C-alpha positions in Angstrom: -86.3 -94.3 -15.8 -86.9 -94.5 -19.5 -88.7 -97.5 -21.1 -86.7 -99.8 -23.3 -88.0 -101.2 -26.6 -89.4 -104.4 -25.1 -91.3 -102.5 -22.4 -92.8 -100.1 -25.0 -93.8 -103.1 -27.2 -95.5 -104.8 -24.2 -97.3 -101.5 -23.3 -98.5 -101.2 -26.9 -99.9 -104.8 -26.8 -101.6 -104.2 -23.4 -103.1 -101.0 -24.8 -104.6 -102.8 -27.8 -106.1 -105.3 -25.3 -107.7 -102.4 -23.5 -109.8 -101.3 -26.5 -113.3 -102.7 -27.3 -114.8 -101.5 -30.6 -112.1 -98.8 -30.8 -112.8 -97.3 -27.4 -111.1 -97.7 -24.0 -113.0 -100.2 -21.9 -112.7 -99.8 -18.1 -113.2 -103.5 -17.6 -110.3 -104.3 -20.0 -108.1 -101.8 -18.3 -108.8 -103.4 -14.9 -108.0 -106.7 -16.4 -104.7 -105.4 -17.8 -103.7 -103.9 -14.5 -104.6 -107.1 -12.7 -102.4 -109.0 -15.1 -99.5 -106.6 -14.5 -99.9 -107.0 -10.7 -100.0 -110.8 -10.9 -97.2 -111.4 -13.4 -94.8 -108.6 -12.3 -93.2 -108.0 -15.7 -89.7 -106.6 -16.1 -89.6 -102.8 -15.3 -93.3 -102.5 -14.2 -93.1 -98.8 -13.4 -91.8 -97.9 -16.8 -94.4 -100.2 -18.4 -97.3 -98.6 -16.5 -96.1 -95.1 -17.4 -96.0 -95.9 -21.1 -99.4 -97.7 -20.8 -100.9 -94.8 -18.9 -99.7 -92.3 -21.5 -101.3 -94.3 -24.3 -104.6 -94.6 -22.4 -104.6 -90.8 -21.6 -104.1 -89.9 -25.3 -106.9 -92.2 -26.4 -109.3 -90.8 -23.8 -108.4 -87.3 -24.8 -109.5 -88.0 -28.4 -113.1 -88.5 -27.1 -113.3 -85.3 -25.1 -113.7 -81.7 -26.4 -112.6 -79.0 -23.9 -114.3 -75.8 -24.9 -112.7 -72.6 -23.6 -114.9 -69.5 -23.8 -114.9 -65.9 -22.9 -118.6 -65.3 -22.5 -121.5 -67.6 -21.6 -122.0 -70.8 -23.4 -125.4 -72.5 -23.5 -126.0 -76.2 -23.2 -127.4 -76.2 -26.8 -124.1 -74.8 -28.0 -122.2 -77.6 -26.2 -124.5 -80.2 -27.8 -124.0 -78.7 -31.2 -120.2 -78.8 -30.8 -120.4 -82.4 -29.5 -122.4 -83.4 -32.6 -120.0 -81.6 -35.0 -116.9 -83.1 -33.4 -118.5 -86.6 -33.2 -119.3 -86.4 -36.9 -115.8 -85.1 -37.7 -113.9 -87.8 -35.7 -116.4 -90.6 -36.3 -116.6 -91.4 -32.6 -118.6 -90.2 -29.7 -117.1 -86.9 -28.4 -118.2 -85.4 -25.1 -117.8 -81.7 -24.4 -117.1 -79.7 -21.3 -117.0 -75.9 -20.9 -114.2 -74.0 -19.2 -114.2 -70.2 -18.9 -111.0 -68.5 -20.0 -110.6 -64.8 -19.1 -107.7 -64.4 -21.6 -110.0 -64.9 -24.6 -111.6 -61.6 -25.7 -114.5 -63.3 -27.4 -115.2 -66.6 -29.2 -114.3 -70.1 -28.5 -111.2 -72.4 -28.4 -112.0 -76.2 -28.7 -109.4 -78.8 -28.0 -110.0 -82.5 -28.9 -106.9 -84.6 -28.2 -104.0 -82.6 -29.7 -106.2 -80.8 -32.2 -107.2 -77.2 -31.5 -109.9 -75.2 -33.2 -109.9 -71.6 -32.4 -112.4 -68.9 -33.3 -111.5 -66.2 -30.8 -110.6 -62.5 -31.2 -107.4 -63.2 -29.1 -106.3 -65.9 -31.5 -106.9 -63.6 -34.5 -105.0 -60.8 -32.9 -102.1 -63.2 -32.1 -101.8 -64.2 -35.8 -101.8 -60.5 -36.9 -99.0 -59.6 -34.5 -96.7 -62.4 -35.8 
């Protein structure tokens, strides 16, 4: 069931209410969900899907997923967190995830941005 224009507009307004100082606030999200439950807006499932999508995108902007081939130290994670926080001008947390497909190096994903410095990525660009 696709959301219509009014549903998308309401989801956008609810999303804006969920932000405090540019970051998603759990208390605000709980308040928005309580409002939706009490007022039962038109097409609530479609509304909640659009709202969830916006929240998920916003939360992904504050998290760096680091894929690595070899070991990654806690100091390296902190260094990447600091660099990404400075680049995006927001607090960015990092988590490491091993990826056996990488030959060496790192792949960092923040939201929809990908930064890759891996041998597998360099070989892929050569083969194209």
